[in-house]
C-alpha positions as CSV (number, residue, x, y, z in Angstrom):
1,X,-16.2,-5.7,-27.3
2,X,-14.2,-8.9,-28.1
3,X,-13.9,-11.6,-25.2
4,X,-10.2,-12.1,-23.9
5,X,-9.6,-15.9,-23.7
6,X,-6.4,-15.3,-21.5
7,X,-4.3,-12.6,-20.2
8,X,-2.7,-10.4,-22.8
9,X,1.1,-11.1,-23.4
10,X,2.0,-7.5,-23.5
11,X,0.8,-6.5,-20.0
12,X,3.6,-3.9,-19.5
13,X,2.3,-1.9,-22.5
14,X,-1.4,-2.9,-23.0
15,X,-4.0,-1.0,-21.0
16,X,-7.1,-3.0,-20.4
17,X,-10.5,-1.6,-20.3
18,X,-13.2,-2.6,-17.8
19,X,-14.9,-4.5,-20.6
20,X,-11.8,-6.6,-21.5
21,X,-11.2,-7.3,-17.9
22,X,-14.7,-8.4,-17.4
23,X,-14.4,-10.6,-20.6
24,X,-11.9,-12.7,-18.7
25,X,-14.5,-14.1,-16.6
26,X,-13.5,-16.5,-13.7
27,X,-9.9,-17.2,-13.5
28,X,-7.8,-19.7,-11.7
29,X,-5.7,-16.8,-10.1
30,X,-6.5,-13.7,-8.2
31,X,-6.3,-10.5,-10.2
32,X,-7.7,-7.0,-10.2
33,X,-7.6,-4.1,-12.6
34,X,-5.7,-1.2,-11.5
35,X,-5.6,2.0,-13.9
36,X,-5.8,-0.2,-16.9
37,X,-3.1,-2.9,-15.9
38,X,-4.1,-6.4,-14.8
39,X,-2.4,-7.0,-11.4
40,X,-2.1,-10.8,-10.6
41,X,-1.3,-11.6,-6.9
42,X,1.1,-14.6,-6.2
43,X,0.1,-17.4,-4.1
44,X,1.2,-17.3,-0.6
45,X,4.3,-19.1,0.4
46,X,4.5,-22.0,2.8
47,X,6.2,-19.8,5.3
48,X,3.1,-17.4,5.2
49,X,0.8,-20.2,5.7
50,X,2.6,-21.6,8.7
51,X,2.6,-18.1,10.2
52,X,-1.2,-17.7,9.8
53,X,-1.7,-21.2,11.3
54,X,0.5,-20.3,14.2
55,X,-1.3,-17.0,14.7
56,X,-4.6,-18.8,14.8
57,X,-3.3,-21.2,17.5
58,X,-2.1,-18.3,19.6
59,X,-5.2,-16.3,19.3
60,X,-7.8,-19.1,19.9
61,X,-7.1,-19.1,23.7
62,X,-7.8,-15.4,23.8
63,X,-11.3,-15.6,22.3
64,X,-14.3,-15.6,24.7
65,X,-16.0,-18.9,25.1
66,X,-19.3,-17.4,24.1
67,X,-17.9,-16.0,20.9
68,X,-16.2,-19.0,19.8
69,X,-17.4,-22.3,21.1
70,X,-14.3,-24.0,19.8
71,X,-12.2,-22.4,22.4
72,X,-10.9,-24.6,25.4
């Protein structure tokens, strides 16, 4: 097994083995191996991050105080 230093450039045609994927080690991006293809997830958009924050703001008052001491 040879170590891969970066993602292969021919991701559309090259099917990776579990060993090749494992040889990538830790990466700066979130990825997974699906049926021999490396799938990389895009970063969330600012709109997505804002929606998550708003959801948290609206859910916080709904939590019981005993479960979340941060509730007011």
